[in-house]
C-alpha positions, 0 to 999 in steps of 0.5 A: 568547494570541492565535490567529495567522492562517492562511497557506496557501502552497498557495493563494497565493504569499507574500513573507515576510521572513526571521526575525531574531534578537532582541537578546541571542541568537546565530544558529547554522546547521545544514544539512540537504539538502532532501528527504532521508528524515527519520525519528524518531531514536533517543533522544539521550543526552548526558552533561552535568555540572551544570545550568549548561550548559542553555539554551533552544532556541527555535523554528526557521525556514527561512532565505530570506536569503543568496540572491544569485543567483550560486550554486545553493542546494542545502541548506536552511539551518536557523537555530537561535536559542539562548540562550547564558546557561544561567542565564537558562534557569533564570530562566525565559526559555525557553518551556515548550511550543513549537508549530511549524506549517506545511502538509504537506510544508513541512519541519517534520519536517526542521526538527525533526530538524535542531534536535535533531541540532544539536551545541549541542542535543545538549549541552544536553539529555541525552535527547530523546524523539521521538513521531510521533503521526499522525492515527490516534493513541491513548493506548496507541500514544503510551505504547508509543512513549515506553516504547520510547525509555525502554527500558521495556515496556508488558507490565509494566503492566496498564492505560493508567492504571497506565502513565501513572503510570509514565511520569509519573515517568520523563518528569519533566525530559525533553524531548519532541517530538511530531510530526504532531499533528492534535488536542488530546491529553490529556497527563495521560492518557498520563502526560506531565507538564505542562511547568513551570519547576519540573520542567524538562520541555519540549515541542515539537509540530509540526502543520499547523494553528495551531489545534492549537498554540492548543488545546495551549496553546503558549507560542510558535508558529512558522510554517514557510514555503515556499521563495522562488522562487529557492530553489525553482528551485535545488531543482528544478534539483538534482532534474532536472539541467541539462536544464532549462536547454534553451531549449525546456524552461526556460519550462515548468520555470519555470511548474511551479516557480511552481505548486509554491508553494515546497513542498519535497516537491512540488518534489522529487517533481515534479522527480524525476518529470521527471529523465529527460525531455528531450522539450520536448513532454512538459514543455509537457504537464506545465506545462499540467497544473499550470496547469489546476488553478489555472485551474479553481479547484483550490487548497489540499489538493485541489490539492496532492494532484492535483499530487503525482499527476503523479509517480504518473502518470509511473510507467512501468508498472502494476506500479510503480503497484500496488506503490506503492499496496500500501504504503498498506495498512500502518498510518500511519507504519508502518516496513515491512521491505523483504524483507517488503514484496517478499514481500507483493508476490509473494504478491499477484501484483503482481510475477510470475515465479519466486521469484529473478527476482520478488524481484530485481524487487521490490527494484528496484521499491523503489529506483525508488519511493525514487528518485521520493521516493514512498517513504522508505528509513530509516536502515540501508536495511532498511525503508521508510515513506511520507510522510503527504502521499504516503499521502494521495495513495495513499488518494485514488487508491484512492478513484478506482480503483474503490474501491481494488480494481483494483491488488490484482487485477492477476493476474486482470485481466492474464489477461482483456481485459475489454473487454466489461465496461467498466462493471464496477465493479472493472475501471474505469480510473483517473480522469484528472488532470483529473477533477472527482472529488476525490482525497480518501478520508475516513479512516473509509472506509478501514480498513487494518491490513495486517501490523499483528500484530492478534489482535483486530478493530478496533472495530465502529464502524470496520467499519460506516463502512468502504468498504474493509477491508484486514486481510491478514497478521495473526493474526486467529483469529475474526470477528464474528457479523454485522457491519453493513457497509452501505457495504463494497465490498471485504474483504481477509482473506488470509493470516490463517492462524489463521482457521478459521471464518467465522460463519454470519451473517457476510455477512448485513448486507453488501449491497455488497461486490464483492471478497472475499479469504480466500486462505491462511486455514484455513477448511474451508467458507463459510457459506450467508450467502454468498448475501447478497453479491449484488454480489460480482464477485471471490471469491478462496479461493486456497491455502485448503488445508483448504477442501473444500466450496463451498456451493451458495449460490455459484450466487446470485452472478450478478455473479461474474466471478472465482472462484479455488479454486486450491490448495484441496481441493474434492472437487466443483464445485457444480452451481450454478456453472453459474448464474454467467453472468457468470463469466470466470475460474475456477481450481479444484484438486480433492482426490483420494486413492489410499486406497481407503476414502477414495476410496469416500467421495468424490463420483463425479464432479468436474464435473457434465455441463453446468456448463462449457458454461453458463459461456459468458463464460469466458475463463480456465479452469484445472483441477488434479487429483490424480494417478491420480484415476480420477474425472478419467479418467471426467470428462475427455471430457465436460469437454473437449467442453464446453470446446470450445464456449467461444468466448471462452476465451483461457487454458486449463490442463488435464491430459490422461491420454491423448493421444487426449483432447488430440487430441479437444480440438484437433479440437473446440475453437472457441477453438483453431481460431480462434486465440483460445487464446493461453495454455495449459499442457497435461500429457499422459500418466500423470503421477506428480505432481499437476497442478499441485501447489503444489510443481510449480506454484511451481518448475517449471511455472507460472512458466516464461517462456512463455505456451504450455507443453506437458508430455509424460510417460511416453511414448517417441514424441512424438505428432502432436497434440503437434507440432501444439500446439507448431509455432508455439511453443517450449516442450516438456518430455518425460518418459519 
């Protein structure tokens, strides 16, 4: 079988002749609106009697005929060539294995879904099994997807081989559709029978490359091509609206459509990004961006990703961009429930505010991203997924956005201006559209299995090659003893709530991480090998409720800028913290007890003299203490005096047991006097609740809509110091 030549619609504009039906065949048409979210369907079950109704369904192509210029083209016409004589099918007129290929985003999945949903197809085939293979496929993964559609369970079988034997029997005479195939697949190992005329098994596979069709021994290869310019224009117009008919906008819109090269996904995404734009100047800028790529020789896949990035750049806020990028952390082709996704966004601090407001905002963000075609909402509207090309875009952005860390650190970077650390690796701004740096991140550099339900870690080899590892929201209970991670820049393990111990030598072979997130795990301490993380800039241990001890080795992390210990049970800040000369963000929660016997075992002070004063770069400081902890009553005066010397402080949260401590702070604080302290949350008086306990923090205090909050408790007369604090502001809660 001769290998068909490649034809890339991304590198050159193609004039193609519409395919014509062969003699003896009838042409059937089904319609599918271009750009609608296309999802793997549930198995189709159509009862038929006898075999005389069976016929071959041959490959499909996108029609380009029927364009007369007088009527807008709003739908993709799907031509299905179908043999009408069922007996001919039995006489071996049908190809056993069909390969459908075309560029990413060209509409292969749309075509295939239209094919299997076509009434005649449903009538011919009793069951059609759809499997999205994806780049990171495995034998077991494909087997499980097939089993699910056969209403079987992988748990009933012990090995892949045993499972393959069971599938081999179940799939005889079945019709199988394999979407998004990237390489040769051993069908026998999976349990898929080799399609023959005798067993009646038929297969259609979809891929980006004709080479895959060849190595999978396709009997018939069909290329799905792009839209004609007239069709592309009407599709673009459908997304944007009549505004493009404006004389000042029309030529720029035409230029953009031409540079989309007939690719439906790109046309839709770009059109929706410009749907509300009525400023001709912005249209001109958009067209210049598209023209710039070809002018500088950027074509093919890299050019496509850069063009798709235009839609990302058009998102109106960092909040939207961060939420979009978070979606790429889930495994490829993973369907994610919208409710769960919004909860993740809130947990990460990507969406701020109280729970009700942030949840509503999260749902609004989902709708905005769906409307922009950056996410696809699945049938039923309860979950979303990401098109593989849009996923490639997000991965590319992560590779540029300071190795993918910045968007997950919005809650930290938002509280600090960081203007003086422009060279900091994780706070660098995203690279511009015209960057010469490629928007490509190799798969082996990015290990992402967020929310995948993992109980065991990915293979050792994947750890060794990865630059970024995202394993949050799993069921991991253990970590490897000493993984070799020479390239690792970021490790995210948050919310693995079964994780209790970090191995002693875990960090020994990690020379390069800049970000480590272990928040909401159940660890009690960190190993001394922490000192090996000499490049670490962000250490997040938030809500590690069992963490009581921070090793003194933390003092060796001289590049550390963010240390989040809020929600922990640390009983004393290590003295070595004073050596963190780059620290700009510190939040800590101290453990205390009203039990005398337990209290006697605790360190005599929470913060040693001189620690805070040495953190001269500090911009954000929050100290949470246990109510009635007498150690704080003894410690607070020295802490206040040292905080008063910090000239860069912009955010301060503190509990003042007595009014005179507040008065002392106001009289001595340099940042307060010069007006640099723009955000504060103060509690004054003998509070009966922990400041700020998790309950109080979430429900009553931290999420109020003001940046300046004052709480006066157990007092009858509001002191002058409180009036001074609140004179320029509004928020006051007095508890008597």
